[in-house]
Backbone as CSV, one residue per row, in Angstrom:
resi,resn,N_x,N_y,N_z,CA_x,CA_y,CA_z,C_x,C_y,C_z
1,UNK,46.744,51.657,33.890,45.416,51.826,34.832,45.818,50.681,35.786
2,UNK,45.984,49.831,35.440,46.758,48.404,36.418,47.505,48.891,37.296
3,UNK,48.954,49.265,36.275,49.880,49.406,37.367,49.929,50.631,38.094
4,UNK,49.405,51.485,38.251,49.145,53.024,38.456,48.039,52.929,39.871
5,UNK,46.661,51.866,39.553,46.382,51.079,40.898,47.046,50.186,41.749
6,UNK,48.015,49.492,41.538,48.433,48.540,42.155,50.084,49.629,43.014
7,UNK,50.484,51.006,42.614,51.449,51.506,42.658,50.531,52.458,43.890
8,UNK,49.177,52.587,44.142,48.754,53.683,44.769,48.003,52.825,45.598
9,UNK,47.638,51.290,45.547,47.781,49.977,46.524,48.747,50.171,47.809
10,UNK,49.903,50.612,46.990,51.406,49.891,47.792,51.071,51.321,48.288
11,UNK,51.051,52.737,48.243,51.350,53.513,49.093,50.092,53.803,50.160
12,UNK,48.784,52.875,49.923,48.774,53.487,50.506,48.421,52.175,51.792
13,UNK,49.574,50.616,51.325,49.885,50.109,52.140,51.000,50.636,53.057
14,UNK,51.576,51.607,53.060,53.233,52.129,53.773,52.387,52.776,54.625
15,UNK,51.839,53.402,53.664,51.411,54.888,55.384,49.911,54.309,55.697
16,UNK,49.256,53.333,55.500,48.623,53.351,56.911,48.687,52.964,58.615
17,UNK,50.014,52.201,58.769,50.598,52.074,60.484,50.360,53.680,60.342
18,UNK,50.457,54.558,59.606,51.049,55.840,60.177,49.747,56.660,60.856
19,UNK,48.963,56.001,59.421,47.432,56.648,59.891,46.145,56.891,60.489
20,UNK,46.878,54.985,61.064,46.083,54.101,62.122,46.430,54.619,63.128
21,UNK,48.157,54.930,63.505,48.430,55.828,64.884,47.916,56.846,64.830
22,UNK,47.747,58.049,63.854,47.481,59.460,64.528,46.108,59.660,64.474
23,UNK,45.583,58.150,63.615,43.248,58.127,64.329,43.756,57.580,65.751
24,UNK,45.033,56.430,66.276,44.446,56.723,67.590,44.601,57.298,68.541
25,UNK,45.464,58.428,68.238,46.654,59.356,69.029,46.302,60.938,68.731
26,UNK,45.649,61.291,67.721,45.601,62.313,67.704,43.892,62.343,66.877
27,UNK,43.726,61.450,65.834,42.114,62.735,65.472,41.250,62.264,66.366
28,UNK,41.030,60.655,66.768,39.739,60.613,67.841,40.075,60.977,68.917
29,UNK,41.310,60.849,69.806,40.744,61.743,70.907,40.251,63.420,70.761
30,UNK,40.631,63.766,69.498,40.316,65.238,69.402,38.909,65.526,69.192
31,UNK,38.490,64.083,67.920,37.593,64.636,68.427,36.548,64.356,69.749
32,UNK,36.593,63.521,70.349,35.951,62.694,71.687,36.403,64.435,72.827
33,UNK,37.482,65.108,72.604,37.565,65.946,73.465,36.659,67.436,73.242
34,UNK,36.358,67.570,71.802,35.253,68.390,71.029,34.161,67.930,71.456
35,UNK,33.813,66.835,71.680,32.553,66.515,72.326,32.564,66.724,73.602
36,UNK,33.247,66.753,74.551,33.166,66.723,76.251,33.109,68.267,76.306
37,UNK,33.752,68.927,75.454,34.229,70.306,75.574,32.700,71.175,76.140
38,UNK,31.306,70.607,74.922,30.052,70.490,75.414,29.513,69.961,76.514
39,UNK,29.818,69.196,77.710,29.259,68.618,78.675,30.156,69.613,80.229
40,UNK,29.308,69.239,81.498,30.243,69.098,82.363,30.968,67.909,83.018
41,UNK,31.281,67.591,82.233,32.306,65.543,82.323,33.011,65.740,83.445
42,UNK,33.008,65.347,84.931,33.643,65.064,85.691,34.683,63.930,86.134
43,UNK,35.209,63.407,86.352,36.140,62.252,86.298,35.735,61.620,87.079
44,UNK,35.913,62.066,88.439,35.140,61.817,89.443,33.343,61.256,89.675
45,UNK,32.616,62.036,89.091,31.045,61.348,88.474,30.916,61.300,86.796
46,UNK,31.548,60.642,86.096,31.353,60.351,84.868,29.609,60.699,84.076
47,UNK,29.418,58.725,85.382,27.742,59.091,84.622,26.644,60.124,84.512
48,UNK,27.461,61.907,85.663,26.390,62.170,86.097,26.418,63.254,84.672
49,UNK,27.557,63.281,83.827,27.861,64.255,83.304,26.607,64.025,82.176
50,UNK,26.659,65.832,81.944,25.757,66.475,80.992,25.469,67.628,80.311
51,UNK,25.137,67.974,78.709,25.248,68.691,78.172,24.798,69.901,78.498
52,UNK,25.916,70.498,78.295,25.418,72.299,78.883,25.955,72.991,77.624
53,UNK,26.100,73.243,76.652,26.262,74.036,75.750,27.702,74.716,75.242
54,UNK,27.687,75.673,75.370,28.463,76.620,74.911,29.303,77.008,76.525
55,UNK,28.470,76.698,77.896,28.803,77.226,79.062,30.544,76.962,79.823
56,UNK,31.427,76.283,79.076,31.863,76.153,79.163,33.223,77.109,78.497
57,UNK,32.642,77.217,77.405,34.296,78.565,76.418,33.364,79.869,77.041
58,UNK,32.034,80.253,77.869,32.019,81.411,78.151,32.941,81.828,79.448
59,UNK,33.311,80.307,80.162,33.351,80.212,81.528,35.180,80.401,81.152
60,UNK,35.941,80.572,80.828,37.089,80.378,79.920,37.040,81.419,79.657
61,UNK,36.642,82.005,78.899,36.740,83.681,79.286,37.184,84.989,80.012
62,UNK,36.427,83.999,81.105,35.411,84.792,82.447,36.911,84.622,83.882
63,UNK,37.694,83.336,82.970,38.387,82.683,83.632,40.069,83.546,84.092
64,UNK,40.624,84.344,85.337,41.578,85.185,85.630,42.684,84.291,85.137
65,UNK,43.074,83.428,85.646,43.515,81.893,85.522,44.134,81.638,84.181
66,UNK,43.365,81.337,83.166,43.391,80.742,82.271,43.675,82.420,81.231
67,UNK,43.067,83.413,81.144,43.505,84.386,80.713,45.048,85.126,81.313
68,UNK,45.485,84.304,82.489,46.665,84.837,82.759,48.040,83.709,81.950
69,UNK,47.347,82.558,82.119,48.263,81.843,81.490,48.326,82.461,79.791
70,UNK,47.131,82.294,79.529,47.209,83.179,77.613,48.421,84.141,77.730
71,UNK,48.400,85.154,78.543,49.250,86.734,78.531,50.714,85.847,79.292
72,UNK,51.388,84.932,80.035,52.104,84.585,80.108,53.103,84.070,78.858
73,UNK,51.593,82.624,78.083,52.785,82.325,76.905,53.172,83.134,75.578
74,UNK,51.741,83.944,75.840,52.602,85.068,74.481,53.950,85.961,75.314
75,UNK,54.289,86.037,76.224,55.530,86.232,76.685,56.232,85.458,76.564
76,UNK,56.028,84.701,76.906,56.884,83.297,76.503,57.607,83.329,75.006
77,UNK,56.900,83.166,74.359,56.661,82.932,72.711,57.682,84.334,72.673
78,UNK,57.192,85.162,72.806,57.969,86.665,72.866,59.484,86.673,72.901
79,UNK,59.888,86.202,73.611,61.177,86.485,74.466,62.439,85.416,73.673
80,UNK,60.964,84.068,73.787,62.286,83.050,73.773,62.912,82.880,72.141
81,UNK,62.095,82.691,71.466,61.548,83.140,69.678,63.132,83.362,69.520
82,UNK,63.174,85.365,69.714,64.338,85.534,68.644,65.740,85.039,69.950
83,UNK,65.827,85.034,71.093,66.733,84.416,71.569,67.309,82.973,70.975
84,UNK,66.468,82.510,71.036,66.929,80.721,71.013,67.340,80.639,69.622
85,UNK,66.369,80.909,68.323,66.535,81.695,66.929,68.324,82.210,67.041
86,UNK,68.039,83.993,67.701,69.160,84.088,67.332,70.721,83.175,68.162
87,UNK,70.582,82.442,69.000,71.583,81.677,69.171,71.948,80.721,68.732
88,UNK,71.265,80.009,68.156,71.482,78.716,67.354,72.101,79.376,66.179
89,UNK,71.686,80.517,65.459,72.596,80.734,64.436,73.994,81.067,64.843
90,UNK,74.624,81.658,65.606,75.671,82.421,66.903,76.470,81.192,66.741
91,UNK,75.758,79.952,66.946,76.568,79.087,67.289,76.942,78.161,66.021
92,UNK,76.003,77.995,65.378,75.980,77.717,63.517,77.191,78.495,62.739
93,UNK,77.245,79.538,63.037,78.638,80.378,62.556,79.245,79.990,63.066
94,UNK,79.837,80.098,64.556,81.217,79.560,65.110,81.297,78.410,64.802
95,UNK,80.867,77.156,64.486,80.671,75.418,64.372,81.192,75.130,62.589
96,UNK,80.487,76.511,62.031,80.641,76.515,60.287,82.179,76.191,60.033
97,UNK,82.425,76.973,60.680,84.394,77.503,60.295,85.412,76.943,60.794
98,UNK,86.585,76.204,60.144,87.128,75.129,60.363,88.436,75.571,61.566
99,UNK,88.578,75.203,62.650,89.108,75.748,63.493,89.654,74.369,64.520
100,UNK,90.540,74.126,65.069,90.535,72.858,66.529,89.332,72.665,67.215
101,UNK,89.495,71.324,67.595,88.474,71.171,68.476,87.601,71.464,68.120
102,UNK,86.312,71.006,66.963,85.321,72.411,65.781,84.543,70.859,67.066
103,UNK,84.837,69.698,66.773,83.835,68.488,66.768,83.187,68.485,68.176
104,UNK,84.312,68.873,69.447,84.296,69.021,70.538,82.624,70.299,71.038
105,UNK,83.186,70.939,69.681,82.123,71.946,70.189,80.746,71.843,69.671
106,UNK,81.192,71.164,68.559,79.490,70.661,68.038,78.549,69.918,69.291
107,UNK,79.479,68.800,69.830,78.922,68.494,70.318,78.524,68.492,71.974
108,UNK,79.704,69.794,72.541,79.041,70.516,73.291,77.463,71.093,72.941
109,UNK,77.348,71.903,72.194,76.423,73.123,72.155,74.981,71.863,71.357
110,UNK,75.252,70.647,71.489,74.186,70.265,71.149,73.708,69.054,72.362
111,UNK,74.380,68.777,72.899,74.762,68.248,74.334,73.134,68.668,75.267
112,UNK,72.729,68.917,75.282,71.526,69.545,76.397,70.109,68.938,75.625
113,UNK,70.254,69.046,74.482,69.028,68.486,73.168,69.237,67.347,73.863
114,UNK,70.154,66.697,74.129,69.740,64.962,73.936,68.886,64.885,75.433
115,UNK,69.731,65.942,76.260,69.646,65.122,78.179,67.645,65.759,78.104
116,UNK,67.160,64.523,78.800,65.762,64.632,79.070,65.525,66.054,79.583
117,UNK,64.413,66.610,79.026,63.635,68.136,79.560,63.423,68.397,80.992
118,UNK,62.840,67.352,81.474,62.635,67.086,82.879,63.660,66.966,83.288
119,UNK,64.666,66.167,83.323,65.641,66.188,83.792,66.696,67.814,84.338
120,UNK,66.622,68.598,83.260,67.357,69.437,82.688,66.494,70.774,83.819
121,UNK,65.190,70.779,83.922,64.592,71.124,84.779,64.556,71.462,86.103
122,UNK,64.902,70.384,86.246,65.456,69.661,87.699,66.644,69.903,88.381
123,UNK,67.746,70.246,87.551,69.109,70.258,87.246,69.564,72.415,87.131
124,UNK,68.421,73.061,87.041,68.339,74.328,86.802,67.865,74.868,87.922
125,UNK,66.810,73.717,88.384,66.200,73.790,89.875,67.502,74.517,90.982
126,UNK,68.315,73.608,91.057,69.468,73.593,91.755,70.416,74.386,91.407
127,UNK,70.562,74.958,90.776,71.369,76.175,89.962,71.227,77.542,90.359
128,UNK,69.459,77.349,90.258,68.379,78.521,90.420,68.004,78.797,91.408
129,UNK,68.515,77.794,92.644,68.279,78.143,94.189,68.695,79.179,94.615
130,UNK,68.176,80.114,95.540,68.089,81.335,96.409,69.533,81.135,96.926
131,UNK,68.901,80.494,97.654,69.934,79.857,99.067,71.039,79.196,98.679
132,UNK,71.519,78.311,97.946,72.715,77.113,97.609,72.740,77.284,96.504
133,UNK,71.918,77.953,95.573,72.067,77.865,94.133,73.931,77.771,93.880
134,UNK,74.144,77.430,92.945,75.371,77.535,91.616,75.849,79.787,91.106
135,UNK,74.031,79.420,91.137,74.544,80.860,89.925,74.267,81.796,91.145
136,UNK,73.830,82.004,92.370,74.184,83.432,93.347,75.041,82.776,93.998
137,UNK,76.135,81.961,94.001,77.244,81.659,94.541,78.731,82.662,93.576
138,UNK,78.584,82.666,92.576,79.464,82.890,91.468,78.391,84.560,91.488
139,UNK,77.604,84.950,91.317,77.246,86.411,91.688,77.444,87.268,92.928
140,UNK,77.407,86.249,93.985,77.986,86.982,95.719,79.251,87.289,94.940
141,UNK,80.019,86.419,94.106,82.201,86.348,93.906,82.101,87.965,93.309
142,UNK,81.391,88.130,92.694,81.231,90.107,91.583,80.735,91.160,92.944
143,UNK,79.981,90.640,93.581,79.611,92.598,94.519,77.845,92.541,94.182
144,UNK,77.146,91.073,93.917,75.978,91.058,93.523,74.829,90.211,94.468
145,UNK,74.270,91.304,94.808,72.990,90.135,96.083,72.682,89.132,95.180
146,UNK,72.648,88.122,96.332,71.667,87.043,95.635,70.123,87.177,95.194
147,UNK,69.492,86.668,94.439,68.316,86.726,93.587,67.704,85.515,94.317
148,UNK,65.508,86.034,93.811,65.514,85.338,94.276,64.443,83.584,92.862
149,UNK,65.298,84.657,91.813,65.060,83.742,90.148,63.626,83.527,90.402
150,UNK,63.331,81.626,90.912,62.184,81.121,90.363,61.200,81.207,91.664
151,UNK,61.536,81.816,92.815,60.639,82.231,93.273,59.798,83.903,93.908
152,UNK,60.290,84.717,92.205,59.999,85.314,92.379,59.337,86.028,90.905
153,UNK,58.013,86.809,91.067,57.063,86.962,90.732,56.939,87.246,89.053
154,UNK,58.685,88.235,89.413,59.053,89.008,88.151,59.933,88.243,87.041
155,UNK,61.149,87.416,88.108,61.753,86.598,87.686,61.698,84.977,86.794
156,UNK,61.417,84.765,87.443,60.854,83.162,87.485,60.591,82.891,85.882
157,UNK,60.063,84.124,85.376,59.126,83.297,83.569,60.696,83.598,83.052
158,UNK,61.287,85.272,83.418,62.912,84.543,82.470,63.541,83.751,82.654
159,UNK,64.135,83.668,84.063,64.476,82.303,84.117,64.519,80.857,83.516
160,UNK,62.756,80.338,83.146,62.364,79.467,82.452,62.916,80.099,80.492
161,UNK,62.129,81.475,80.514,62.505,81.662,78.770,64.049,80.704,78.444
162,UNK,65.498,81.797,79.638,66.558,81.800,79.263,66.263,79.647,79.313
163,UNK,66.494,78.776,80.404,66.487,77.434,80.021,65.971,76.952,79.239
164,UNK,65.020,77.102,78.985,64.125,76.663,77.012,65.216,77.140,76.319
165,UNK,65.616,78.330,76.250,66.313,78.553,74.587,67.844,77.886,75.005
166,UNK,68.361,77.866,75.898,69.558,77.287,76.277,69.256,75.653,75.900
167,UNK,68.665,75.074,76.532,68.561,73.633,75.898,67.753,73.408,74.906
168,UNK,67.160,73.998,73.796,66.803,73.924,72.777,67.800,74.493,71.085
169,UNK,68.210,75.150,71.939,69.067,76.323,70.783,69.623,74.899,69.840
170,UNK,70.467,74.044,70.502,71.223,73.153,69.949,70.688,72.518,68.670
171,UNK,69.436,71.840,68.197,68.820,71.601,67.688,68.442,72.492,66.364
172,UNK,68.138,73.653,66.591,68.186,74.835,65.379,69.671,74.702,65.156
173,UNK,70.676,74.661,66.092,72.281,74.952,65.672,72.660,74.623,63.969
174,UNK,71.838,73.008,64.294,72.514,71.886,63.687,71.586,72.179,62.381
175,UNK,70.295,72.511,62.389,70.024,72.858,61.412,70.113,73.698,60.504
176,UNK,70.999,75.369,60.516,71.275,76.434,60.654,72.645,75.968,60.099
177,UNK,73.470,74.790,60.782,74.624,74.617,59.713,74.406,73.935,58.443
178,UNK,73.835,73.117,58.452,73.289,72.425,57.243,72.970,73.165,56.444
179,UNK,72.166,74.378,56.324,72.067,75.620,55.508,72.581,76.406,55.036
180,UNK,74.288,76.829,56.259,75.462,76.912,55.971,75.942,76.436,55.103
181,UNK,76.384,75.311,54.997,77.312,74.409,54.394,76.234,74.402,52.867
182,UNK,75.110,74.098,52.818,75.076,74.559,51.530,74.913,75.627,50.682
183,UNK,75.651,76.673,51.250,75.595,77.521,50.337,77.069,78.033,49.818
184,UNK,76.710,77.965,47.962,77.860,77.764,47.839,79.467,78.710,48.195
185,UNK,80.222,78.057,48.129,81.778,78.933,48.350,81.857,79.842,47.920
186,UNK,81.757,79.598,46.505,82.412,80.457,45.239,81.838,82.081,45.516
187,UNK,80.129,81.947,46.109,80.102,83.562,46.185,81.065,84.166,47.543
188,UNK,81.527,83.620,48.377,82.098,83.813,49.398,83.572,84.468,48.742
189,UNK,84.007,83.493,48.303,85.294,84.006,47.067,84.966,85.217,46.749
190,UNK,83.713,85.266,45.561,83.647,86.062,45.022,83.745,87.513,45.693
191,UNK,82.616,87.580,47.152,82.356,88.943,47.998,84.394,89.409,48.621
192,UNK,85.075,88.275,48.875,86.195,88.275,49.356,87.043,89.539,48.402
193,UNK,86.666,88.965,47.175,87.809,89.669,46.182,87.149,90.562,45.447
194,UNK,85.952,91.325,46.117,85.277,92.731,45.578,85.636,93.360,46.564
195,UNK,86.236,92.471,48.160,86.585,93.677,48.860,85.436,93.450,50.114
196,UNK,84.822,92.977,50.001,83.529,93.295,51.272,83.712,92.370,52.503
197,UNK,83.228,92.974,53.769,83.788,93.384,54.784,82.254,91.322,55.403
198,UNK,83.018,90.944,56.588,81.996,90.427,57.181,80.950,90.617,57.584
199,UNK,80.611,91.922,57.932,78.835,92.297,57.856,78.368,92.459,56.550
200,UNK,78.660,92.862,55.781,78.446,93.126,54.496,78.596,91.667,53.768
201,UNK,79.309,90.396,54.435,78.815,89.152,53.764,78.242,88.673,54.221
202,UNK,77.654,88.655,55.481,76.716,88.347,56.465,75.213,88.643,55.707
203,UNK,74.915,89.702,55.276,74.106,90.535,55.007,73.468,90.114,54.424
204,UNK,74.459,90.781,53.109,73.909,90.127,51.009,74.479,89.083,51.218
205,UNK,74.944,87.905,51.386,74.962,86.321,51.060,74.721,85.336,51.662
206,UNK,74.897,85.426,52.997,74.451,84.449,54.433,73.192,84.623,55.234
207,UNK,72.481,85.856,54.805,70.710,85.548,55.176,70.347,85.180,54.209
208,UNK,70.143,85.807,53.060,69.400,86.039,52.326,69.212,84.397,51.753
209,UNK,70.307,83.751,51.364,70.215,82.153,51.017,69.882,81.403,52.786
210,UNK,69.416,81.820,53.637,69.211,81.160,54.613,67.817,81.354,54.884
211,UNK,67.222,82.041,54.320,66.017,82.580,54.276,64.633,81.299,54.422
212,UNK,64.834,80.027,53.280,64.171,78.941,53.750,64.806,78.304,54.556
213,UNK,66.092,77.800,55.419,66.198,77.513,56.726,65.845,78.133,58.372
214,UNK,65.374,79.025,57.410,65.519,80.233,58.545,63.615,80.357,58.900
215,UNK,63.227,80.468,57.707,61.364,80.155,58.009,60.984,78.422,58.617
216,UNK,62.015,78.038,58.381,61.366,76.590,58.930,61.292,76.388,60.333
217,UNK,63.084,76.676,60.925,63.126,76.833,62.626,62.926,77.702,62.945
218,UNK,61.897,79.320,62.407,61.222,79.939,62.580,59.598,78.843,63.688
219,UNK,59.088,78.511,62.420,57.961,78.082,62.588,57.652,76.806,63.398
220,UNK,58.844,76.009,63.680,59.024,75.021,64.316,58.837,75.178,65.574
221,UNK,60.024,76.336,65.790,60.260,76.904,67.153,58.800,77.571,67.801
222,UNK,58.312,78.006,66.954,57.048,79.226,67.264,56.233,78.158,67.566
223,UNK,55.750,77.019,67.138,54.931,75.860,67.505,55.195,75.366,68.923
224,UNK,56.642,74.848,68.924,57.087,74.201,70.011,56.986,75.013,71.143
225,UNK,57.396,76.717,71.588,56.804,77.630,72.322,55.468,77.587,73.001
226,UNK,54.985,77.601,72.087,53.419,77.280,72.462,53.052,76.175,73.453
227,UNK,54.005,75.236,73.190,53.876,73.984,74.021,54.145,73.858,75.504
228,UNK,54.515,74.715,75.472,55.759,74.431,76.922,54.660,74.298,78.179
229,UNK,54.968,73.204,78.870,54.655,73.345,80.538,55.271,72.534,81.127
230,UNK,56.242,71.686,80.841,57.713,70.764,81.462,58.196,71.455,82.307
231,UNK,58.832,72.722,82.223,59.762,73.813,82.814,58.764,74.090,83.933
232,UNK,57.651,74.651,83.640,56.646,75.927,84.216,56.019,74.210,85.307
233,UNK,55.812,72.695,85.055,55.249,71.585,85.868,56.260,71.933,87.179
234,UNK,57.544,71.552,87.168,58.346,71.259,87.439,59.255,72.220,88.733
235,UNK,59.417,73.229,88.121,60.710,73.963,88.338,58.916,75.323,88.759
236,UNK,58.271,75.391,88.767,57.423,76.607,89.564,55.825,75.791,90.299
237,UNK,55.271,74.888,89.164,54.175,74.606,89.333,53.269,75.516,88.901
238,UNK,53.717,76.552,88.098,52.899,77.830,87.273,53.052,78.928,88.507
239,UNK,53.520,78.698,89.731,54.047,80.252,90.342,55.243,80.774,90.022
240,UNK,55.454,81.679,90.871,54.510,81.972,92.145,53.105,83.327,91.623
241,UNK,52.079,83.164,92.273,51.165,83.843,91.675,51.131,84.116,90.064
242,UNK,50.959,82.387,89.854,50.360,82.446,88.437,51.254,83.654,87.810
243,UNK,52.458,82.801,87.811,53.050,84.455,86.520,54.104,83.491,85.940
244,UNK,54.027,82.061,85.722,54.678,80.943,84.850,53.411,79.586,84.756
245,UNK,52.501,80.361,85.170,51.240,79.218,84.644,51.422,79.597,83.295
246,UNK,51.501,78.662,82.279,50.494,78.163,80.286,49.597,77.881,80.492
247,UNK,48.889,77.699,79.340,47.577,76.821,79.449,47.817,75.265,79.086
248,UNK,48.762,74.894,78.604,48.646,73.296,78.404,48.355,72.883,80.243
249,UNK,49.740,73.561,80.763,49.539,73.369,82.402,48.216,73.558,82.553
250,UNK,47.639,74.746,82.755,46.262,75.119,83.409,45.684,73.255,82.697
251,UNK,45.695,73.621,81.648,44.857,72.521,80.962,44.825,70.942,81.995
252,UNK,46.146,70.522,82.062,46.335,69.221,82.356,46.190,69.197,83.855
253,UNK,46.487,70.291,84.479,46.004,70.892,86.275,43.900,70.562,86.253
254,UNK,43.215,71.206,85.100,42.215,71.240,85.512,41.794,69.955,85.454
255,UNK,42.444,69.304,84.146,41.405,67.623,83.786,41.695,66.780,84.721
256,UNK,43.346,66.477,85.334,43.608,65.640,85.780,44.035,65.400,86.926
257,UNK,43.889,67.015,87.834,43.982,66.833,89.164,42.741,67.724,89.704
258,UNK,41.902,68.562,89.289,40.548,68.644,89.848,39.365,68.374,88.662
259,UNK,39.847,67.283,88.045,38.701,66.099,87.011,37.532,66.991,86.292
260,UNK,37.861,68.320,86.615,37.023,68.581,85.236,37.360,68.462,84.022
261,UNK,36.944,67.677,83.375,37.728,67.004,81.606,36.992,68.035,80.995
262,UNK,35.136,68.377,80.855,34.454,69.564,80.159,35.672,70.535,80.543
263,UNK,35.527,71.038,81.443,36.315,72.704,80.812,37.436,72.269,80.808
264,UNK,38.331,71.294,81.123,39.780,71.448,80.474,39.706,71.279,78.702
265,UNK,38.276,70.118,78.149,38.394,70.068,77.515,38.257,71.184,76.294
266,UNK,37.370,72.220,77.126,36.997,73.656,76.026,37.786,74.065,76.105
267,UNK,38.897,74.358,77.724,40.312,75.436,77.191,40.930,74.627,76.111
268,UNK,41.347,73.053,75.835,42.293,72.732,74.945,41.609,72.755,74.064
269,UNK,40.615,72.635,73.429,40.069,73.579,71.635,40.092,74.552,71.283
270,UNK,39.840,75.671,72.274,40.197,77.095,71.991,41.415,77.414,72.200
271,UNK,42.829,76.457,73.245,43.850,76.674,72.176,44.664,76.387,71.092
272,UNK,43.928,75.170,71.485,44.485,74.545,69.821,43.661,75.390,68.735
273,UNK,42.539,75.911,68.470,42.454,76.585,67.438,43.657,78.082,67.196
274,UNK,44.087,78.469,68.363,44.266,80.020,68.546,46.204,79.801,68.036
275,UNK,46.487,78.087,68.439,47.775,77.906,68.106,47.552,77.539,66.318
276,UNK,47.114,77.156,65.989,46.782,77.134,64.390,46.621,78.343,63.963
277,UNK,45.996,78.848,64.313,45.786,80.798,63.301,47.110,81.576,64.068
278,UNK,47.640,81.387,65.410,49.289,82.223,65.156,50.341,81.318,64.578
279,UNK,50.340,80.603,63.628,51.014,79.733,63.191,50.361,80.321,61.906
280,UNK,49.767,79.957,61.173,49.172,80.837,59.560,49.362,82.163,59.887
281,UNK,49.049,82.434,60.207,49.519,84.239,61.036,51.297,84.346,60.299
282,UNK,51.677,83.777,60.842,53.226,83.573,61.112,53.614,83.451,59.599
283,UNK,53.043,82.358,59.266,53.471,81.492,58.216,53.130,82.832,56.614
284,UNK,52.118,83.580,56.913,51.860,84.543,56.013,53.027,85.716,56.119
285,UNK,52.962,85.996,57.120,54.248,87.339,57.364,55.563,86.453,56.868
286,UNK,55.688,85.500,57.634,57.273,85.291,56.681,57.405,84.957,55.317
287,UNK,55.737,84.730,54.559,56.560,84.409,53.535,56.122,85.777,52.779
288,UNK,55.525,86.554,53.395,55.733,88.175,52.130,56.872,88.462,52.642
289,UNK,57.422,88.459,53.953,58.535,89.014,53.571,59.573,88.399,52.968
290,UNK,59.055,87.086,52.526,60.175,86.302,51.424,59.983,87.448,50.289
291,UNK,58.910,87.121,49.664,57.884,87.764,48.812,58.627,89.362,48.147
292,UNK,59.077,89.898,49.797,59.162,91.912,49.239,61.213,91.411,49.435
293,UNK,61.904,90.895,49.550,63.111,90.168,49.410,63.864,89.696,48.606
294,UNK,62.497,88.906,47.666,62.992,88.563,46.320,62.567,89.675,44.632
């Protein structure tokens, strides 16, 4: 028992730094935010804060901008998830095969992940500039008229979706590549001897054996997509007409620009629980799919 107790003490000793950091920067701020959500706390007059009960929660469900931001983030997740994961899988299949300059392709596909998202957003602002952008110059050479891109309420979100998928898919590519390299080559050799084509091999060997990796990537990408804020903040400031406003950016703007910290806290609590709920449902769906596949 003394040896077991000593090992437990050692375990707690090594866990202590992580627990302290999580407590200071996650748990304690979350508790404080939850408490603030029941007040009208304003950063310009903190001493005048008063308890308002669930008034902030009732207000946010009648807030057209917040409801619009929820619709926008659902649209973002619905499009970016298949595009990003599908592109990552395609790139992993390309670099998994031995070919000349394979290392160059790996570095090139992964390079956007290393660049700061803020820098990438600024770069794409120049590329998508309606009057002087490179993309409109290329479109003009093939006879397509200049597009408004970020200045259009119909195109702005799709431009951000494309940028986000392009910037992050390299990370998922590396994880898919690791999964592909763990598949025994003997299975592919047996399929080749049986005369199976490339599509049959991919459908019956590659995809089933990649399921654990795919579930991991879908879960992490799903959660990261709901946290999208930087692109909208830098590229469009939530416009035009709130078409790219996201819940996190609206919470940030309400709390730190408008100083309404109580109302912003209520939005963050609701949005946080919403992400947890969506994640649980997504995990159950993927696990049910795994069970039916087995």
